C-alpha positions as CSV (number, residue, x, y, z in Angstrom):
1,M,32.4,56.7,61.7
2,D,34.9,55.2,59.4
3,D,34.6,51.9,61.3
4,E,30.8,52.0,60.8
5,R,31.2,52.5,57.1
6,L,33.7,49.7,56.9
7,H,31.1,47.4,58.5
8,E,28.2,48.7,56.5
9,G,29.8,48.3,53.1
10,P,30.2,44.5,53.2
11,A,26.9,43.9,54.9
12,G,25.1,46.0,52.3
13,G,26.9,44.1,49.5
14,A,25.8,40.8,51.1
15,R,22.2,41.9,51.3
16,G,22.3,43.1,47.7
17,G,23.7,39.7,46.6
18,A,21.1,37.8,48.5
19,E,18.3,39.9,47.0
20,A,19.7,39.2,43.5
21,V,19.8,35.5,44.2
22,D,16.3,35.6,45.5
23,E,15.1,37.4,42.4
24,K,16.7,34.7,40.2
25,R,15.0,32.0,42.3
26,R,11.7,33.7,41.9
27,K,12.1,33.8,38.1
28,V,13.1,30.1,38.0
29,V,10.0,29.3,40.1
30,Q,7.8,31.3,37.8
31,W,9.1,29.4,34.8
32,L,8.7,26.1,36.5
33,W,5.1,27.0,37.2
34,R,4.6,27.8,33.5
35,L,6.1,24.6,32.2
36,P,3.0,22.4,32.9
37,V,0.9,25.1,31.3
38,I,3.1,25.1,28.2
39,A,3.2,21.3,28.1
40,V,-0.6,21.1,28.3
41,A,-1.0,23.8,25.6
42,A,1.5,22.0,23.3
43,G,-0.2,18.6,23.9
44,G,-3.6,20.1,23.2
45,G,-2.3,21.7,20.0
46,Y,-0.8,18.4,18.8
47,G,-4.0,16.6,19.7
48,L,-6.0,19.1,17.7
49,Y,-3.7,18.7,14.8
50,E,-4.0,14.9,14.9
51,A,-7.8,15.1,15.2
52,I,-7.9,17.3,12.1
53,R,-5.5,15.1,10.2
54,V,-7.3,11.9,11.1
55,H,-10.8,13.1,10.5
56,F,-10.5,15.6,7.7
57,R,-7.3,14.8,5.8
58,K,-7.8,11.2,4.8
59,L,-6.3,10.5,1.4
60,E,-8.3,9.5,-1.6
61,A,-7.4,6.4,-3.5
62,E,-5.7,7.2,-6.8
63,A,-8.0,7.2,-9.8
64,E,-5.3,5.4,-11.9
65,P,-3.1,3.3,-9.6
66,E,0.4,2.3,-10.7
67,F,1.3,-1.3,-9.9
68,E,4.6,-2.9,-9.1
69,A,4.8,-6.3,-10.7
70,R,4.8,-9.4,-8.5
71,P,5.0,-13.1,-9.5
72,A,1.6,-14.3,-10.8
73,T,-0.2,-15.8,-7.8
74,P,-3.4,-17.9,-8.0
75,V,-6.1,-16.3,-5.9
76,A,-9.2,-18.4,-6.4
77,S,-11.5,-19.8,-9.0
78,L,-14.1,-17.4,-10.4
79,A,-16.8,-19.6,-8.9
80,T,-15.6,-18.4,-5.5
81,F,-17.2,-15.0,-6.3
82,A,-20.7,-16.1,-7.2
83,A,-22.3,-13.3,-5.1
84,V,-21.5,-9.7,-4.1
85,W,-19.2,-9.5,-1.1
86,D,-17.9,-13.0,-1.7
87,S,-14.1,-12.9,-1.0
88,A,-10.9,-14.9,-1.0
89,E,-7.8,-14.3,1.1
90,F,-4.3,-15.0,-0.4
91,E,-0.7,-14.0,0.0
92,L,1.2,-12.0,-2.7
93,P,4.9,-12.9,-2.9
94,S,7.4,-10.1,-2.1
95,A,9.5,-8.5,-4.8
96,A,12.8,-9.4,-3.1
97,A,14.0,-12.7,-1.8
98,G,13.9,-13.1,2.0
99,E,11.0,-10.6,2.5
100,P,7.7,-11.8,3.8
101,P,4.7,-12.1,1.4
102,T,1.9,-9.6,1.6
103,P,-1.5,-10.9,3.0
104,A,-4.2,-9.7,0.7
105,L,-7.9,-10.2,-0.1
106,A,-10.0,-10.2,-3.3
107,V,-13.6,-9.3,-3.1
108,R,-16.6,-9.0,-5.4
109,L,-18.1,-5.5,-5.2
110,P,-21.5,-4.1,-6.1
111,G,-19.9,-1.8,-8.7
112,P,-16.6,-0.9,-10.4
113,V,-13.7,0.7,-8.6
114,P,-10.4,2.1,-9.9
115,G,-7.8,-0.7,-10.0
116,G,-10.4,-3.4,-10.1
117,I,-11.6,-5.5,-13.0
118,A,-15.0,-6.2,-14.6
119,L,-15.8,-9.5,-16.2
120,D,-18.4,-11.9,-17.5
121,T,-18.4,-14.7,-14.9
122,G,-20.6,-17.2,-16.6
123,L,-22.5,-17.5,-13.3
124,N,-25.9,-16.5,-14.5
125,V,-25.1,-12.8,-14.2
126,A,-24.1,-10.3,-16.8
127,S,-20.9,-9.1,-15.1
128,A,-19.0,-9.0,-11.9
129,Y,-16.7,-6.4,-10.4
130,L,-13.6,-7.7,-8.5
131,A,-10.9,-5.8,-6.6
132,A,-8.1,-6.9,-4.3
133,F,-6.4,-5.1,-1.5
134,S,-3.4,-5.5,0.8
135,R,-4.6,-6.6,4.3
136,V,-1.8,-4.6,6.0
137,C,-3.4,-1.7,7.8
138,T,-1.8,1.6,6.8
139,H,-1.9,2.9,10.4
140,Q,0.4,0.4,12.3
141,Q,0.6,-2.6,10.0
142,C,-2.0,-4.8,11.7
143,I,-4.1,-7.2,9.6
144,V,-7.5,-6.0,8.3
145,S,-10.4,-8.3,7.5
146,L,-13.6,-8.1,5.5
147,N,-16.3,-7.3,8.0
148,R,-19.8,-8.2,6.8
149,D,-21.5,-7.3,10.1
150,V,-22.8,-3.8,9.3
151,T,-24.1,-3.4,12.9
152,A,-20.7,-4.2,14.3
153,I,-19.1,-1.6,12.0
154,N,-21.7,1.0,13.0
155,I,-21.3,0.4,16.7
156,G,-18.0,-1.3,17.4
157,F,-16.0,0.8,14.9
158,N,-18.1,4.0,15.2
159,H,-18.6,4.2,11.5
160,Q,-22.0,4.6,9.9
161,T,-22.4,2.4,6.8
162,D,-24.8,0.2,5.1
163,S,-22.2,-2.1,3.4
164,P,-19.4,-4.4,4.5
165,A,-16.0,-2.9,4.9
166,L,-12.4,-3.8,5.6
167,T,-11.8,-3.3,9.3
168,C,-8.8,-3.3,11.6
169,A,-9.4,-4.6,15.1
170,C,-6.2,-3.2,16.5
171,H,-7.1,0.5,16.4
172,L,-10.6,0.5,14.8
173,S,-9.7,1.8,11.4
174,V,-12.2,1.2,8.6
175,F,-11.5,1.1,4.9
176,D,-14.2,1.2,2.2
177,P,-13.4,-1.2,-0.8
178,R,-16.1,0.6,-2.8
179,Q,-13.9,3.7,-2.7
180,G,-10.7,1.9,-3.7
181,G,-9.7,1.0,-0.2
182,K,-9.9,4.5,1.2
183,A,-9.6,5.0,5.0
184,V,-13.0,6.3,6.1
185,S,-12.8,6.0,9.9
186,G,-10.3,5.5,12.7
187,P,-6.6,6.6,12.9
188,A,-5.6,5.4,9.4
189,V,-5.2,8.1,6.8
190,R,-3.8,6.4,3.7
191,P,-5.9,3.9,1.6
192,L,-5.0,0.3,1.5
193,P,-2.7,-0.6,-1.5
194,R,-4.7,-2.3,-4.3
195,V,-3.6,-5.6,-5.8
196,R,-3.7,-6.0,-9.6
197,L,-5.9,-8.8,-10.8
198,E,-6.0,-10.9,-14.0
199,V,-8.3,-13.6,-15.2
200,R,-6.7,-16.7,-16.8
201,G,-9.3,-19.2,-17.9
202,D,-11.6,-19.8,-14.9
203,Q,-9.0,-18.7,-12.4
204,L,-8.2,-15.3,-10.8
205,Y,-4.6,-14.3,-10.4
206,A,-2.8,-11.5,-8.6
207,T,0.1,-10.0,-10.6
208,G,1.1,-6.8,-8.8
209,I,0.6,-4.4,-6.0
210,E,0.0,-0.6,-5.9
211,R,3.1,1.5,-5.5
212,A,3.3,3.5,-2.3
C-alpha cells in the first residue's frame, strides 16, 4: 500500500503539472486568436477617426491672417490679371539663408477674400480682386496647381464645384481660393498659407507669407 502511494504521488503531481501547462497554452491560444480581432477593431477605429477628421474637421482660413515678412518679390504686371482666374506663378524667398524658396501663385478671383487685395486695374474694369497662396500642399508637401478644368475637378478629384480650384495631383486634395485657400476635399485638412501682396506702380509684388 505504501509502495502504491509512493508511486501515485509523483504521477498525480505530474498529471497536475501537465494540466496546468495545458491550461496556460489554451489561454495563450485564446489571446492569439483575439489579436487579429483587436487589430481589425483598432484599425477600423483609426480609419473612422481619420474619415471624420478629413471630411468634417477641415480648418477654416483665418479671417485676419498674420503675415511673416519676406523680401519684396516681383510677381507679375497687373496686365497679367486682365480676366478672372488669370494667374501667375512665382517663388517667394525664404526667411533664412540656405532654405529653399516657397513656390506660390497669384490669381484674380471673382470676389474679395481675406488676405487678398482689391484694386483699380485700369483695364476697363472698375476693380479686381487678387490673392496669392503657397503652392505647397498642406497634406504631404506636394505642389498644387490652379486647375481651370471644372469637369476634371468634379470627376477626377471627386469634388463638386462650378469654379476653378487649386488641386494636388499627388493625393487629390482640393483647395478653394474663394475661401482663402481652405481645403475642401481630399486628405488635406489645413488651408494653404496665403501670401501678402502689394501693388507698386503697375507691378504686383509679394512681401510676406501667412504664419503657420
